[in-house]
DOSE-488798 format. One record per residue (C-alpha): residue in three letters; y, z, x. Coordinates in steps of 0.25 Angstrom, whole numbers, padded with zeros to 4 digits, always signed. Each point is the difference from the previous one (the first is absolute). Example, Ala and Ser with C-alpha at 12.3 -4.5 7.8 and 13.67 -1.06 7.14 Angstrom:
// DOSE-488798
ala-0018+0031+0049
ser+0014-0002+0006
This chain:
// DOSE-488798
asn+0385+0668+0713
gly+0002-0007-0013
arg+0010+0010-0006
ile+0014-0003-0006
his+0010+0006+0009
tyr+0012-0005-0007
ala+0003-0007-0013
asn+0013-0002-0008
arg+0002+0005-0013
gln-0003-0012-0008
phe-0014-0001+0006
leu-0003+0014-0002
asp+0005-0001-0015
thr-0008-0012-0002
phe-0013+0005+0006
gly+0002+0015-0002
val-0003+0004+0014
glu+0006+0009+0010
glu+0001-0001+0015
gly-0012+0004+0007
asp-0009-0005-0012
pro-0013-0007+0004
ser+0000-0015+0004
pro+0007-0009-0010
gln-0013-0009-0001
leu-0004+0010-0010
tyr+0011-0006-0009
val-0004-0014+0003
asn-0007-0008-0011
glu-0015+0000+0003
ser-0001-0015+0001
asp+0011+0000+0011
arg-0004+0012+0008
asp-0009-0007+0011
ala+0010-0011+0001
leu+0011+0010+0002
val-0008+0008+0011
ala-0002-0013+0007
met+0014-0004+0000
leu+0005+0014+0005
lys-0009-0001+0012
gln+0006-0013+0004
asp+0011+0000+0011
gly+0014-0005-0002
ile+0008-0002-0013
ala-0005-0003-0014
arg+0010-0007-0010
asn+0000-0001-0015
val-0015+0003-0003
glu-0003+0001-0014
ile-0009+0012-0004
gln-0002+0009-0012
leu+0002+0015+0001
leu-0003+0011-0010
asp+0012+0008-0005
his+0000+0014-0003
thr-0005-0003-0014
gln-0012-0008+0006
gln+0006-0013-0005
pro+0000-0012+0010
arg+0013-0005+0004
asp+0002-0013+0008
met+0007+0002+0013
leu+0006-0008+0011
val-0003+0007+0013
thr+0007-0002+0014
tyr-0004+0009+0012
val+0001+0001+0015
gln-0008+0009+0009
ile+0008+0010+0007
glu-0002+0013+0009
tyr+0005+0013-0007
glu+0000+0013+0006
gly-0010-0005+0011
glu-0009-0006-0010
glu-0002-0014-0004
gly+0003-0002-0015
ile+0006-0010-0010
leu+0013-0002-0006
gly-0001-0007-0013
trp+0010-0005-0011
ile-0006-0002-0014
met+0007-0008-0011
asp-0005+0002-0015
ile-0002-0015-0005
ser-0008+0004-0012
asp+0011-0006-0010
arg+0001-0013+0008
lys-0015-0002+0001
ala-0001+0003-0015
ala+0011-0011-0003
glu-0008-0009+0010
glu-0013+0002-0008
glu+0008-0002-0013
ile+0005-0013+0005
arg-0014-0004+0005
asn-0005+0002-0014
ser+0011-0007-0007
gln-0002-0012+0010
gln-0015+0000-0003
gln+0003+0000-0015
leu+0010-0011+0001
lys-0010-0008+0009
ala-0011+0003-0011
leu+0010-0005-0011
phe+0004-0012+0009
glu-0015-0004+0001
ala-0003+0003-0015
leu+0011-0008-0006
pro-0006-0011-0009
val+0011-0010+0006
gly+0002-0005+0014
val+0011+0007+0008
val+0005-0005+0013
met+0011+0006+0009
ile+0008-0010+0008
asn+0009+0004+0012
gln+0014-0005+0003
glu-0006-0011+0008
gly-0007-0006-0012
gln-0014+0005+0005
ile-0010+0007-0008
ala-0001+0014+0005
glu-0010+0006-0010
ala-0008-0004-0011
asn-0010+0007-0010
ala-0014-0004-0003
met+0003-0007-0013
ser+0008-0010+0009
glu-0012-0002+0008
glu-0008-0003-0012
phe+0011-0010-0006
leu+0003-0007+0013
gly-0014-0001+0006
ile+0004+0006+0014
ser-0002+0014+0005
ala+0011+0011-0001
asp+0001+0000+0016
glu+0003-0015-0001
his+0011+0002-0009
lys+0008+0008+0010
met+0011-0007+0007
arg-0004-0014-0005
asp+0013-0008-0001
leu+0005-0005-0013
gln+0002-0014+0005
ser-0015-0001+0005
ser-0006-0013-0004
glu-0012+0007-0005
trp+0008+0005-0012
arg+0001-0012-0009
ile+0007+0004-0013
val+0003-0009-0011
arg+0008+0001-0013
ser-0007-0001-0014
asp+0000-0015+0001
leu-0007+0000+0013
thr+0012-0005+0008
thr+0002+0008+0013
met+0009+0012-0001
pro+0011+0000+0012
val+0000+0013+0008
glu+0014+0003-0005
glu-0005+0001-0014
tyr-0011+0010+0003
pro+0003+0013-0008
ala-0001+0008+0013
ser+0010-0010+0007
arg+0010+0002-0011
ala-0002+0015+0000
leu+0001+0000+0015
asn+0011-0010+0003
arg+0009+0002-0013
gly-0003+0014-0004
glu-0005-0005-0014
lys-0010+0008-0009
val-0009-0011-0004
arg-0010+0002-0012
gly-0012-0008-0005
val+0001-0013+0008
glu-0013-0008-0003
met-0006-0007+0013
gly-0013-0005+0005
ile-0005+0004+0014
tyr-0011-0009+0007
arg-0010+0010+0007
pro-0007-0003+0013
gln-0012-0003-0009
gly+0007-0012-0006
asp+0001+0005-0014
ile+0013+0004-0007
val+0004+0014-0005
trp+0012+0001-0010
ile+0008+0012+0001
ser+0012+0006-0008
thr+0009+0005+0012
ser+0012+0010+0000
ala+0007+0004+0012
ser+0011+0011+0003
pro+0008+0003+0013
ile-0003+0014+0007
gly+0013+0006+0004
ser+0014-0006-0001
ser-0002-0015-0002
gly-0013+0000+0006
glu+0004+0006+0014
leu-0014+0007+0000
gly-0008-0012-0005
val-0005-0003-0014
ala-0012+0005-0009
val-0007-0011-0007
ala-0010+0002-0012
phe-0008-0011-0006
glu-0010+0000-0012
asn-0012-0010+0000
ile+0003-0009-0012
thr-0011-0011+0004
glu-0008+0003-0013
arg+0012-0001-0009
lys+0004-0013+0006
glu-0014-0005-0001
ala+0000+0004-0014
glu+0014-0007-0003
asn-0005-0013+0007
ala-0013+0001-0009
leu+0009+0003-0012
leu+0009-0012+0004
gln-0012-0009+0001
ala-0005+0005-0013
lys+0014-0003-0006
glu+0000-0014+0005
leu-0014-0002-0005
ala+0004+0005-0014
glu+0012-0008+0000
glu-0008-0012+0004
ala-0010+0003-0011
thr+0012+0002-0010
arg+0005-0014+0004
ala-0013-0006-0002
lys-0002+0007-0013
ser+0014-0005-0004
asp-0003-0014+0004
phe-0013+0001-0008
leu+0007+0005-0012
ala+0011-0011+0001
asn-0010-0011+0001
met-0009+0006-0011
ser+0013+0002-0009
his+0004-0014+0002
glu-0014-0006-0001
ile-0003+0008-0013
arg+0014-0002-0006
thr-0001-0015+0001
pro-0012-0002-0009
met+0005+0012-0009
asn+0013-0007-0002
ala-0008-0012-0006
ile-0010+0009-0008
ile+0012+0007-0007
gly+0009-0012-0001
met-0011-0009-0005
ser-0005+0010-0010
his+0014+0002-0005
leu+0002-0015-0002
ala-0014-0001-0007
leu+0003+0011-0010
gln+0012-0008-0004
thr-0009-0012-0004
glu-0009-0001-0013
leu-0012+0008+0003
asn-0012+0004-0010
pro-0002+0015-0001
lys-0011+0001+0010
gln+0008-0008+0011
gln+0013+0009-0003
asn-0009+0012+0002
tyr-0006-0005+0013
ile+0014-0004+0006
glu+0007+0013-0005
lys-0011+0007+0008
val+0002-0008+0012
asn+0015+0002+0000
arg-0001+0015-0002
ser-0011+0001+0011
ala+0009-0007+0009
glu+0012+0009-0003
asn-0009+0012+0003
leu-0005-0006+0013
leu+0015-0003+0004
gly+0003+0015-0003
ile-0011+0004+0010
ile+0006-0009+0010
asn+0013+0006-0002
asp-0005+0014+0002
ile-0006-0004+0014
leu+0013-0007+0004
asp+0008+0012-0004
phe-0009+0009+0007
ser+0001-0008+0013
lys+0016+0000-0002
ile-0001+0015-0001
glu-0008+0001+0012
ala+0009-0009+0008
gly+0012+0009-0005
lys+0006-0013-0006
leu+0000+0003-0015
asp+0014+0004-0004
ile+0005+0007-0012
glu+0012-0008-0007
lys+0012+0007-0006
ser+0005-0008-0012
asn+0004+0003-0015
phe-0011+0001-0010
arg-0002+0007-0014
leu-0012+0009-0001
glu-0002-0005-0015
asp-0002-0014+0006
leu-0011+0006+0009
phe-0007+0007-0012
asp+0001-0013-0008
asn-0008-0007+0011
leu-0010+0011+0001
ala-0002-0001-0015
asn-0004-0015+0003
met-0008+0002+0013
val-0007+0013-0003
gly+0000-0001-0016
ile-0008-0013+0000
lys-0011+0007+0008
ala+0000+0012-0008
glu+0000-0008-0013
glu-0013-0008+0005
lys-0007+0014+0002
gly+0005+0005-0014
leu+0009+0011+0007
glu+0013+0005-0004
leu+0011-0002+0011
leu+0012+0010-0003
phe+0013+0002+0007
asp+0005+0015+0001
thr+0015-0002+0005
ala+0012+0010-0002
ile+0011-0005-0008
asp+0010+0005+0010
leu-0006-0007+0011
pro+0009-0008+0009
thr-0005-0015-0001
ala+0011-0008+0008
leu-0006+0002+0013
ile+0001-0006+0015
gly-0013-0002+0007
asp-0012-0009+0002
ala-0004-0003-0015
leu-0011-0009+0005
arg-0007+0010+0009
leu+0002+0012-0010
gly-0006-0009-0011
gln-0011-0003+0010
ile-0004+0014+0002
ile+0001+0004-0015
thr-0008-0013-0004
asn-0011+0003+0011
leu-0001+0014-0005
gly+0000-0004-0015
asn-0010-0011+0002
asn-0009+0010+0007
ala+0001+0010-0011
val-0004-0011-0010
lys-0011-0005+0009
phe-0006+0014+0001
thr+0002+0004-0015
asp-0010-0005-0011
ser+0006+0007-0012
gly+0013+0008-0004
glu+0013-0003+0007
val+0009-0002+0012
ile+0014+0006+0001
ile+0010-0004+0009
gly+0012+0010+0001
val+0013+0002+0008
glu+0010+0011+0001
ala+0012+0004+0009
val-0003+0011+0010
gly+0012+0000+0008
gln+0014-0007-0002
gln+0012-0002+0009
glu+0013-0008-0002
asp-0006-0013+0006
gln-0015+0002-0001
val-0012+0006-0008
glu-0014+0004+0003
leu-0010-0004-0010
his-0013+0006-0003
phe-0010-0011-0006
trp-0014+0004-0005
ile-0012-0008-0005
lys-0010+0007-0008
asp-0013-0005-0005
ser-0012+0005-0008
gly-0010-0007+0009
ile-0012+0004+0010
gly+0008+0010+0009
met-0003+0003+0014
thr-0006+0012+0008
pro+0009+0007+0011
glu-0008-0007+0011
gln+0002-0014-0007
gln+0015+0003-0001
ser+0001+0003+0015
arg-0003-0014+0003
leu+0009-0007-0010
phe+0012-0004+0008
gln-0008-0005+0012
ser+0000-0015+0003
phe-0012-0008-0005
ser-0005+0013-0007
gln-0004+0003-0014
ala-0006+0012-0007
asp-0014-0004+0005
ser-0008-0012+0003
ser-0005-0001-0015
thr+0015-0002-0004
thr+0001-0013+0007
arg-0013-0005-0006
lys+0003+0004-0014
tyr+0015-0002-0001
gly+0004-0010+0011
gly+0013+0001+0009
thr+0004+0000+0014
gly+0002+0015+0002
leu+0014-0004+0005
gly+0009+0002-0012
leu+0001+0015+0001
ala+0003+0000+0016
ile+0011-0011-0003
ser+0005+0009-0011
lys+0001+0012+0009
gln+0007-0008+0011
leu+0010-0006-0010
val+0003+0014-0006
glu+0003+0006+0013
met+0009-0011+0003
met+0007+0004-0013
glu+0002+0014+0006
gly-0011+0005-0009
lys-0014+0006+0000
ile-0013-0003-0008
trp-0011+0008-0005
val-0011+0002-0011
glu-0006+0010-0009
ser-0013-0003-0006
thr-0013+0006-0007
val-0013-0007+0000
gly-0002-0005-0014
val+0013+0004-0005
gly+0010-0010+0007
ser+0010-0001+0010
ile+0015+0001+0002
phe+0007-0007+0012
his+0014+0005+0003
phe+0010-0006+0009
his+0015+0003+0003
ala+0010-0011+0004
arg+0015+0001+0005
leu+0009-0011-0006
gly+0014-0003-0001
leu+0009+0001-0012
gln+0009-0012-0004
gln+0014+0004-0002
asn+0006-0004-0014
pro-0012-0008-0005
gln+0002-0009-0012
pro-0005+0006-0013
arg-0013-0007-0005
arg+0003+0001-0015
ser+0013-0001-0009
trp-0003+0013-0007
gln-0004+0014+0003
ala-0011+0010-0006
asp+0011+0010-0003
glu+0005-0010-0011
leu-0013+0003-0008
lys-0001+0015+0002
gly-0007+0006-0012
leu-0008-0012-0003
arg-0014+0005-0006
ile-0012-0006+0006
leu-0015+0002-0002
ile-0010-0004+0011
ala-0014-0002-0004
asp-0010-0001+0011
asp-0014+0006+0002
asn+0001+0000+0016
thr+0005+0013+0004
ser+0007-0005+0013
ala+0007-0012-0007
arg+0005+0009-0012
glu+0006+0011+0009
ile+0006-0011+0010
leu+0007-0007-0012
leu+0004+0013-0007
thr+0006+0005+0013
met+0008-0013+0002
ala+0005-0001-0014
arg+0004+0015+0000
gly+0007-0002+0013
phe+0009-0011-0007
gly+0004+0011-0010
phe-0008-0006-0012
glu-0007+0009-0010
val-0015-0003+0003
asp-0013+0005-0007
ala-0014-0004+0004
ala-0013-0004-0007
his-0014-0001+0005
his-0005-0011-0009
gly+0004-0009-0011
glu-0004+0009-0011
glu+0009+0012+0005
ala+0011-0010+0002
cys+0000-0005-0014
arg+0000+0015-0005
met+0012+0003+0009
ile+0008-0012-0005
glu-0003+0003-0014
glu+0004+0015+0002
ala+0013-0004+0007
glu+0003-0009-0012
ala-0002+0011-0010
lys+0009+0009+0008
ala+0011-0011+0001
ile+0000+0000+0015
pro-0008-0013+0002
tyr-0003-0006+0013
asp+0008-0011+0005
leu-0010-0006+0010
ile-0015+0001+0002
phe-0007-0004+0013
met-0014-0002-0006
asp-0012-0002+0010
trp-0009-0012-0005
gln-0014+0006+0003
met-0002+0014-0004
pro-0012+0008-0006
val-0001+0005-0014
met+0011-0010-0004
asp+0006-0011+0009
gly+0014-0004+0000
ile-0001-0013-0009
glu-0007+0008-0011
cys+0010+0011+0000
ile+0011-0011-0001
gln-0007-0006-0012
gln-0001+0013-0007
leu+0015+0003+0002
gln+0003-0014-0006
ser-0008+0003-0012
arg+0007+0013-0003
gln+0014-0008+0000
leu+0008+0011+0007
lys+0015+0001-0004
his+0004+0001+0015
pro-0011-0008+0007
pro+0001+0002+0016
thr+0000-0012+0010
val-0014-0001+0006
ile-0002-0004+0015
met-0015-0002+0003
val-0004+0005+0013
thr-0012-0005+0008
ala-0007+0001+0013
tyr-0006-0014-0003
gly+0006-0014-0002
arg+0013-0001-0008
glu-0005-0013-0007
glu-0013+0006-0004
ala+0008+0012-0007
his+0010-0010-0006
ser-0012-0008-0006
ala-0007+0012-0005
ala+0012+0005-0007
glu+0003-0014-0006
arg-0014-0001-0005
ser+0000+0014-0007
gly+0014-0003-0006
ala+0005+0013+0008
ala+0015-0001+0002
ile+0004+0003+0014
his+0014-0002+0007
ser-0006-0003+0014
val-0011+0003+0010
leu+0002+0009+0012
thr-0011-0001+0010
lys-0004+0011+0009
pro+0004+0005+0011
ile+0013+0004-0006
thr+0012+0004+0009
ala+0013+0007-0005
ser+0007-0014+0001
thr-0010-0007-0008
leu+0000+0011-0011
leu+0015+0000-0001
glu+0000-0016-0001
ala-0010+0001-0011
ile+0008+0010-0008
gly+0012-0008+0002
arg-0006-0013-0005
ala-0007+0007-0012
leu+0014+0006-0004
gly+0007-0013+0002
arg+0008+0004+0012
glu+0004-0011+0010
val-0008+0002+0012
glu+0004-0006+0014
val-0011+0003+0010
glu-0002-0007+0013
asn-0015-0003+0001
his-0005-0004+0014
ser-0012-0009-0004
lys+0009-0007-0011
ser+0011-0001+0010
asn-0010-0007+0010
gln-0005-0010-0010
glu+0014-0003-0004
asn+0003-0002+0015
ala-0012-0009+0002
arg+0004-0009-0012
glu+0014+0000+0005
ala-0004-0004+0014
met-0010-0011-0006
his+0012-0005-0008
lys+0009-0001+0012
leu-0010-0006+0009
ala-0005-0011-0009
gly+0003-0013+0007
ala+0001+0006+0014
lys-0007-0008+0011
leu-0009+0008+0009
leu-0007-0004+0013
leu-0014+0007+0000
val-0006+0001+0014
glu-0014+0005-0002
asp-0014-0005+0006
asn-0010+0007-0009
asp-0004-0010-0011
met-0002+0011-0011
asn+0013+0007+0003
gln+0007-0014+0000
asp-0006-0002-0014
leu+0004+0014-0005
ala+0014+0000+0005
thr+0003-0014-0005
glu-0005+0004-0014
leu+0008+0013-0001
leu+0012-0006+0005
ser-0001-0012-0009
gln-0002+0009-0012
ala+0014+0005+0003
gly+0006-0014+0001
ile+0001-0001+0015
ile-0002-0013+0007
val-0010+0002+0012
thr-0002-0008+0012
leu-0012+0003+0009
ala-0001+0001+0015
glu-0013+0003+0006
asn+0005+0007+0013
gly+0013+0003+0007
glu+0001-0014+0007
lys-0001-0007-0013
ala+0010+0009-0006
leu+0010-0004+0011
asp-0003-0015-0002
ile+0003+0001-0015
leu+0013+0007+0003
lys+0004-0011+0009
leu-0001-0010-0011
gly+0013+0007-0006
asp-0006+0005-0013
asp+0009+0011-0006
phe-0009+0012-0002
asp+0005+0013-0006
gly-0009+0009+0008
ile-0013+0000+0008
leu-0013+0008-0003
met-0006+0002+0014
asp-0015+0004+0003
cys+0000+0007+0014
gln-0014-0003+0005
met-0003-0015+0000
pro-0006-0010+0010
val+0008-0010+0008
met+0013+0008-0002
asp+0001+0014-0006
gly+0011+0005-0009
tyr+0007+0008+0011
thr+0002-0012+0009
ala+0003-0009-0011
thr+0011+0010-0005
arg+0006+0001+0014
ala+0001-0015+0001
ile+0006-0001-0014
arg+0011+0010+0003
lys+0004-0007+0012
gln+0005-0012-0008
pro+0014+0003-0006
gln-0002-0006-0013
phe-0011+0010-0003
gln+0007+0013+0005
asp+0001+0006-0014
ile-0012-0006-0008
pro-0009+0011-0005
ile-0013+0001+0007
ile-0010+0010-0006
ala-0013+0003+0007
met-0012-0001-0009
thr-0011+0007+0008
ala-0013+0008-0001
asn+0005+0009+0012
ala+0004+0013-0006
met-0001+0009+0012
val+0010+0009+0007
gly+0011-0009+0006
asp-0004-0013-0007
arg+0013+0000-0008
glu+0008+0003+0013
lys-0007-0012+0006
val+0004-0010-0010
ile+0015+0005+0000
glu+0000-0001+0015
ala-0004-0014-0001
gly+0011-0003-0009
met-0006+0001-0014
asn+0008+0007-0012
asp-0012+0008-0005
his-0015+0000-0002
ile-0010+0001-0012
């Protein structure tokens, strides 16, 4: 009759009913009632039917129902068992949700993921794998790793054996493989590049492996494009280097003749107009050679073949050379060139004096070029010193046209100047500063500029140099032997006066300064009257109010009891100052030309006071070495191997002036023929590029003959590119010029 006749306590507690209550269908979830009624009307037994019942709180509970039809007290009824499976169903739902989330994540991954079973077959693959490999996800499944359809290649396009596949290594050897780059040819015929990782699942892959791969096709294509661009750039660089080498050789050959022949012409008797013309030809040729050298230096820097030497040198020698190189240009423009150097500066250094001088000369010449009036100051100080090295700060200050910040930003770029009008007005290649920057950085330094339009510029750079251990002293007496010496400096140029004042006081001298000749005369007379006369006067030649010569004349006319020794100081020619003093009758001891260094100042004082001075002078040393070399080489027999007519004439003339006997050969083959005659030569000058037989071939042939194993062979070549010296050495020559 649809009423519960009996229920166990768990049922009664769960549903809150008592025996005799209405039909249990009242407690069935509404959506399941019809199904339950139909089920109850069936004959037989029902097993494990899942339905939802409402508990006594009206909350649905998942139940597993089993029942059998029975007779009970003469009536038909149902005996049922009900198991609460709510917790299990909730857990299953949670698992289903997790699986769906994992599946969604699996499909959303930006990399391809493939699961491979223990038999080496693809069991599962995500959508990204389909996109990468060009076949559907269903087709991935159970595809054998060794299928011929999978053509996998290495980075060099050689076929990768199956045992090298990351999946094979993980499956067969239990390895964890990371980032193997490989290419897969897809069914469409194109290739996809992937970076693949594989990891065993379970212990040593007993459950298979997981493989993940990233599509790197675009990156590989970019790398290939970059490689091709690199090869094209290298080819272009080689072409440029070849062009520069040819250009250098072709330009240097006639340049050699222009410079050499004009040099020889200047040694002959010329009228003033001819002398002027030839001097200008010679100077222009030297300027052109400087431009060529800039271009070659730049190409060497680009090729990474420009090396910094490490040899002993003296900083004062470098400044002596600057005084000549930059001083001449400054004198031509009526500018004062001044050196601001600290007296305690270490000067016995180790480094590349040629390249350091190149930087300062370049910056100094630029300063002169862009300055129409005033002065150029080259200064140096030590900013850091250790036992074996020193960091020097150099600066080059001018009172020139200056630059805007925007112009400064382009300064150190190759082939760049402040603006296009700079090239038109002042000339130049625009390479000097770029080369200087590279050289400074090779000396572990930095370079920068401070500038104001219309006021001037200051270029700064640092360079790290070694310190010589136990250097030889440059003079036979020290400044402290003359401490207390009273000196007067008379100069109208503020910078020049302050620099000289600081130097002299640094030596321990008592120093005063005057702004012009009239003030100097007054100070000298006052010192005489106080019985503290000056021992030495540094008198600038050209000053306003009263110049140096006029002041000296006045002092002589007053017949001082203790007349000081006078050294004339000038930014112009030494000879002109001497001549002007002689014409006026002014008594001066010597002339000191600006720029003045601490070394030249001390030498001048030593000479003026009769001290013995022993100072090694680099330029004088070079001249003495040249004279000594000419003396030693007089009478030597040289074989000159040269095909160019002008170079033949030039070399023959220069060598003959040194007393050298020259035999000429027009090419390498004729040189070999002459040597066969048995003439006893002291050495060979060998051109490298000649018709019939070049210098390299000729040298190798000469060196094969035992009697010529030790004869000096010097390459005389217009080749000046990277590696040219190495080529001549490799061929068997001793050196090249």
